[in-house]
N, C-alpha and C positions, 0 to 999 in steps of 0.2 A: 498412521491410522489421521489423523489428524491431514495430512494430502492427500487421503481417499475422499476425507466428509468432503472441505474444499473443490475438492473435482468433480465429485459430483455433482455437487451444488454449483459449481461454473458451467457444466455440463446442462443444466438446466434454465442456466442463465443466456448462455449461446444459442438451446433449443438444437442442435445439431451437431456435428464435431467434423470436420473437415479441417484437411491439412493449413489453408489459410487464417483457417482460427486458433487453433492449437499451436501452431506455428511461431504465430504473430506477435516480434520483437518487442510490441506495446504493454504484454503480459510478461515477458519476463522484466520489462525498466518497473513496469511498478509492484510485483513481488519483491524486487530489490530495495524498491521505498521505500514500500510497505514494512518489511523487515529490517529496513535502517533504520523507520522512528521506532517502531513498537517495538525492539527488543526480545527478550524471550524469556526475563524473569517472570511476566506475569505474563496469560490469557490476555486481558482488556489494554493492554496494552500495543498487539494488535489486531486487536476485535475497534478499536479508535483510535487506529492510524487507517486502514484498510478502509474502517463509511469514511475516514478526512480527504484521502486518495481518489476512493474510486470517484467520490462527486466533485471532488473538485478536474479529476480526467476528464468524465462528462460533462464538465457543464463551462470546459473551456473547449471539447473538442465540438460543439453547440456552436459555438462564437465564431475561436475562426481552427484550419483542420490542421495547423503545426503548431500555432500556441501553447498545446498541453504539453507536447514534447517538451518546449525548451520551459515550462513549468516544472515538468520534473527532474529535467537538467537544474535549474536555479533551488528546489529542492532538496537535490545531491549533494551539492558544492555547500549550501548552505548550513546541510547539519554536519555533515566529515568537518565544515572547516569551525564551524561556529558551537555547536550543540555537541556539549562534551558530554554528554547521559545521551538516556533515548523515554518514551515513552511510559515505558514499563518501572523503568525506577525516581522521573518523578511523582508516578502513582505511588510505590511504595513507599519513599520521603510524607511525602501530607497523610495518607494511613497513618506513618509513625508518628506524625507532630497533632493527627488528635486525640 
């Protein structure tokens, strides 16, 4: 159900559906990074990571065309190598401390 809601919101963002916008590899990479950063333990993790990643993607795509791919690759490498947790687990640990 969550995928259908997100898909309908993405359709409104794209304004129309065509082959190039639906089967774009950038969308797959963004979904991969958002899921990797956000985690699955709470709903706030994917929301925070999606806002952050989409903002960085849109901002860097306006500066340089291929900089956003390098940024996404660097985030994937850094998260898999150095970050042993995700945003959901960090939020849960902060909530339990307070």
